[in-house]
C-alpha positions in Angstrom: 13.5 -13.6 19.9 12.6 -10.6 22.2 10.2 -10.9 25.0 6.5 -10.2 24.1 5.0 -7.5 26.2 1.5 -8.4 27.6 -1.5 -6.4 26.4 -3.2 -3.9 28.7 -5.5 -6.5 30.0 -2.5 -8.7 31.0 -2.9 -11.4 28.4 -0.2 -12.4 25.9 -0.9 -11.2 22.4 -1.1 -13.9 19.7 2.1 -14.1 17.6 2.3 -15.8 14.2 4.9 -18.5 13.7 6.7 -16.9 10.8 6.4 -13.8 8.6 4.7 -15.4 5.7 2.1 -17.1 7.8 1.4 -13.8 9.6 1.0 -12.0 6.2 -1.5 -14.6 5.0 -3.5 -14.0 8.2 -3.5 -10.2 8.2 -3.6 -9.3 4.5 -7.3 -9.9 4.0 -8.1 -7.2 6.6 -5.9 -4.7 4.9 -7.4 -5.5 1.5 -10.9 -4.9 3.0 -9.7 -1.6 4.5 -8.1 -0.5 1.2 -11.4 -1.2 -0.7 -13.3 1.2 1.6 -11.3 4.3 0.5 -11.1 5.5 4.1 -7.8 6.7 5.7 -6.4 4.3 8.2 -3.3 3.4 10.2 -2.0 -0.1 10.5 -2.8 -0.1 14.2 -6.4 0.9 13.6 -6.9 -2.0 11.2 -5.1 -4.4 13.5 -7.3 -3.3 16.4 -10.5 -3.4 14.5 -9.9 -7.0 13.3 -8.0 -8.3 16.4 -5.0 -9.2 14.3 -2.0 -10.9 15.8 1.4 -9.2 16.2 4.0 -10.2 13.7 7.1 -12.3 14.7 9.3 -9.1 14.5 7.0 -6.1 15.2 9.8 -3.5 14.8 10.4 -4.5 11.2 7.4 -6.6 10.0 4.7 -3.9 10.1 6.8 -1.7 7.9 7.8 -4.4 5.5 4.2 -5.5 5.2 2.8 -2.1 4.4 5.5 -1.5 1.9 4.5 -4.7 0.2 1.0 -3.4 0.0 2.3 -0.2 -1.6 4.4 -2.2 -4.1 1.2 -4.2 -5.0 -0.6 -0.9 -5.6 -3.2 -1.7 -3.0 -2.5 1.3 -0.6 -1.0 4.7 -1.0 0.4 7.3 1.4 -2.2 9.6 2.8 0.0 11.6 5.2 0.8 11.2 8.9 -1.0 11.3 12.2 -0.4 10.7 15.9 -0.5 7.0 16.8 -3.4 5.7 18.9 -1.3 2.6 20.0 -1.1 2.8 23.8 2.6 2.0 23.8 3.6 4.5 21.1 3.6 7.7 23.2 1.6 9.3 20.4 4.5 9.2 17.9 4.0 10.0 14.3 2.8 7.2 12.1 1.9 6.8 8.4 -1.7 7.1 7.3 -2.8 5.0 4.3 -5.8 4.8 2.0 -6.7 2.3 -0.7 -5.7 3.2 -4.3 -8.4 3.7 -6.9 -7.6 0.3 -8.2 -8.2 -1.3 -4.8 -11.4 0.7 -4.3 -12.6 -0.6 -7.6 -11.7 -4.2 -6.7 -8.9 -4.4 -9.4 -6.1 -4.8 -6.8 -5.9 -7.6 -4.3 
């Protein structure tokens, strides 16, 4: 497992034990974000809800968001520059809840 980089305040970020445990922890925050209909990035939701980093950050965020797309909870809403401090303002996907998610029909 790669070393975990400390957060900006010097503390170690929380990391879930495995992917499925992590998904169970973070999914409710993304369901709530999808229901609002607002545009969001994964980092914005994670920051807003103080969510832990996944076991494999390089792959797990993408796998997780694609599972939300497959479940018809979120849809592509373009790209933007990342607000994540370590991203060097790279391009990231922007998401919004589907109409079904906004109506509470997708969970």
